[in-house]
C-alpha positions as CSV (number, residue, x, y, z in Angstrom):
1,M,69.1,19.6,163.5
2,I,70.0,23.1,162.3
3,N,72.9,24.2,160.2
4,I,74.2,27.4,160.5
5,I,77.0,29.7,158.4
6,F,78.2,32.7,159.9
7,F,80.0,35.3,157.5
8,G,81.6,38.7,158.4
9,P,85.1,40.4,158.3
10,P,87.4,39.7,160.6
11,G,86.8,40.4,164.0
12,A,83.1,41.3,163.3
13,G,82.0,38.7,166.2
14,K,81.4,35.9,164.0
15,G,83.2,33.6,166.3
16,T,81.7,34.7,169.5
17,Q,78.9,34.7,168.2
18,A,79.4,31.3,166.5
19,K,80.2,30.4,169.9
20,I,77.2,31.4,172.0
21,I,74.5,29.9,169.4
22,S,76.7,26.8,169.4
23,E,76.3,26.5,173.2
24,Y,72.3,27.6,173.1
25,L,71.5,24.9,170.6
26,N,74.1,22.3,171.1
27,L,75.6,22.2,167.6
28,S,79.1,21.7,166.9
29,H,81.0,24.8,166.5
30,L,83.2,24.3,163.4
31,S,85.5,27.6,163.6
32,T,88.2,27.0,160.7
33,G,90.7,29.6,162.6
34,E,90.5,28.0,165.9
35,I,91.2,24.5,164.1
36,L,94.0,25.9,162.3
37,R,95.7,28.1,165.5
38,K,95.4,24.3,167.1
39,K,97.3,22.8,164.2
40,I,99.8,25.6,164.3
41,L,100.7,24.0,167.4
42,E,101.6,20.8,166.2
43,K,104.7,22.3,164.7
44,D,104.7,19.7,161.8
45,N,105.6,20.9,157.7
46,L,102.0,21.6,157.4
47,A,101.9,23.8,160.7
48,I,104.8,25.7,159.6
49,E,103.4,26.5,156.6
50,L,100.0,27.2,158.0
51,K,101.7,30.0,160.5
52,K,103.3,31.8,157.3
53,I,100.3,32.0,155.4
54,M,97.9,33.4,158.7
55,S,100.7,35.5,160.5
56,S,101.0,37.3,156.9
57,G,97.0,37.9,156.8
58,K,96.5,35.5,153.6
59,L,94.2,33.2,153.1
60,V,94.5,29.2,154.0
61,S,94.1,27.5,150.3
62,D,91.2,25.9,149.4
63,D,92.3,22.4,149.5
64,I,93.6,22.9,153.0
65,L,90.2,24.1,154.4
66,N,88.1,21.7,152.1
67,S,89.5,18.8,153.6
68,I,89.4,20.5,157.3
69,V,85.8,21.1,157.1
70,F,84.8,18.1,155.0
71,S,86.7,15.6,157.8
72,R,84.7,17.6,160.6
73,L,81.1,17.6,159.1
74,T,81.6,13.8,158.2
75,N,82.4,13.6,162.2
76,E,79.4,15.9,163.2
77,K,76.9,13.8,161.3
78,D,73.0,14.0,163.1
79,K,74.1,16.8,165.4
80,G,73.9,19.8,163.2
81,F,76.9,22.4,163.3
82,I,77.7,26.1,162.8
83,L,80.5,27.2,160.3
84,D,82.5,30.2,161.1
85,G,85.0,31.1,158.5
86,Y,84.3,28.7,156.0
87,P,83.4,29.3,153.3
88,R,85.9,31.8,152.5
89,S,85.6,31.5,148.5
90,L,83.4,30.8,145.6
91,A,85.4,27.5,145.1
92,Q,84.9,26.7,148.9
93,A,80.9,27.4,148.7
94,K,80.9,25.3,145.6
95,Y,82.7,22.4,147.2
96,L,80.2,22.9,150.9
97,N,77.3,22.6,148.7
98,D,78.3,19.4,146.7
99,C,79.6,18.2,150.5
100,L,76.0,18.7,152.0
101,K,74.1,17.1,149.4
102,K,76.7,13.8,149.3
103,I,75.4,13.8,153.1
104,N,71.8,14.7,152.7
105,Y,72.3,18.3,155.0
106,K,71.2,21.5,153.8
107,I,71.9,25.3,155.6
108,D,69.1,26.7,157.5
109,F,70.3,30.2,158.6
110,I,73.2,32.5,157.2
111,F,73.8,35.0,159.4
112,N,76.3,38.1,158.4
113,I,77.7,40.2,160.5
114,Q,78.3,43.6,159.2
115,I,80.8,46.4,160.9
116,N,82.9,49.5,159.7
117,F,86.2,49.1,159.1
118,N,87.4,51.7,161.6
119,I,85.0,49.8,164.4
120,L,86.6,46.4,163.7
121,K,90.4,48.1,163.6
122,D,89.3,48.9,167.1
123,R,88.0,45.7,168.3
124,I,91.1,43.7,166.7
125,L,93.9,45.5,168.3
126,K,91.8,45.6,171.5
127,R,91.5,41.3,170.9
128,S,95.4,41.4,169.8
129,S,96.1,42.9,173.8
130,E,94.1,40.6,175.4
131,E,94.5,37.1,173.5
132,S,98.1,37.9,171.9
133,R,97.5,36.5,168.7
134,D,99.8,36.8,165.9
135,D,97.3,37.7,163.1
136,D,96.1,40.9,164.8
137,K,98.5,43.2,164.3
138,I,97.7,46.2,162.0
139,D,99.3,45.2,158.7
140,V,98.1,42.0,159.2
141,I,94.3,43.2,159.7
142,E,94.3,45.4,156.6
143,T,95.6,42.4,154.4
144,R,93.0,40.6,156.2
145,Y,90.0,43.1,155.5
146,S,91.2,43.3,151.9
147,E,91.4,39.5,151.2
148,Y,87.6,39.5,153.2
149,L,86.5,42.4,150.9
150,N,88.2,40.3,147.7
151,T,86.6,37.2,148.4
152,T,84.7,36.0,151.5
153,E,82.2,39.2,150.9
154,K,81.6,37.9,147.4
155,V,80.7,34.4,149.0
156,S,78.1,36.2,151.3
157,Q,76.6,38.1,148.6
158,F,76.6,34.6,146.3
159,Y,74.4,32.9,149.2
160,K,72.1,36.2,149.8
161,E,71.1,36.1,146.0
162,Q,71.0,32.0,146.4
163,N,68.8,32.0,149.7
164,P,67.4,35.5,150.8
165,N,65.0,33.4,152.5
166,I,67.4,32.3,155.2
167,F,70.2,34.8,154.8
168,F,69.9,37.8,157.8
169,D,72.3,40.9,157.8
170,I,73.6,41.6,161.6
171,D,74.5,44.9,162.8
172,G,77.7,44.4,164.3
173,K,78.1,47.6,166.0
174,L,75.6,46.5,168.3
175,K,77.0,45.2,171.7
176,I,77.7,41.3,171.5
177,S,74.2,40.5,174.2
178,Q,72.2,42.8,171.3
179,I,73.5,40.7,168.3
180,T,72.8,37.4,170.3
181,K,69.1,38.3,171.1
182,E,68.8,39.6,167.6
183,I,70.0,36.3,165.8
184,K,67.9,34.2,168.9
185,E,64.8,35.9,167.6
186,I,65.7,35.3,163.9
187,L,66.3,31.5,165.4
188,K,62.6,31.2,167.2
189,K,60.6,33.0,164.2
190,S,61.5,30.0,161.9
């Protein structure tokens, strides 16, 4: 059983790589973005609130994400998992660490996909035209990137300092297949 976290700014390719690696290792892919986008389709009060938060580029509250992730982690017991888009704040990281201790899990690999903002912006705008996502507009991209720099990047640095042996920086400018190859090589070595 392997447990992995993917970090990186919005549009860096976390979701793409998490999906590829989850299929490669037969792990559950827990994408908070996908989970939240599916929740929005339910059109209840929480869905309406989530849509407003996400379409503005802001981060969903720790309480909401923590409850979603804990529920999914307990359902995925003994399968192994990949977290994509979580944790995004230091409070979420602490919550995750506490949850993992409770269920006797640990994180085995942390991949941090790094990429320049201008490349990122071009990628996200291309994705927007292909997938028609509400959160892929230029002003929203800038807000999401700023949120990433102010919160999530600090979380990845926290994990890097706490877990240098399992933390790997990945060059996000590479082609998808090159990034996948690099990740697979790291997984094989360990």
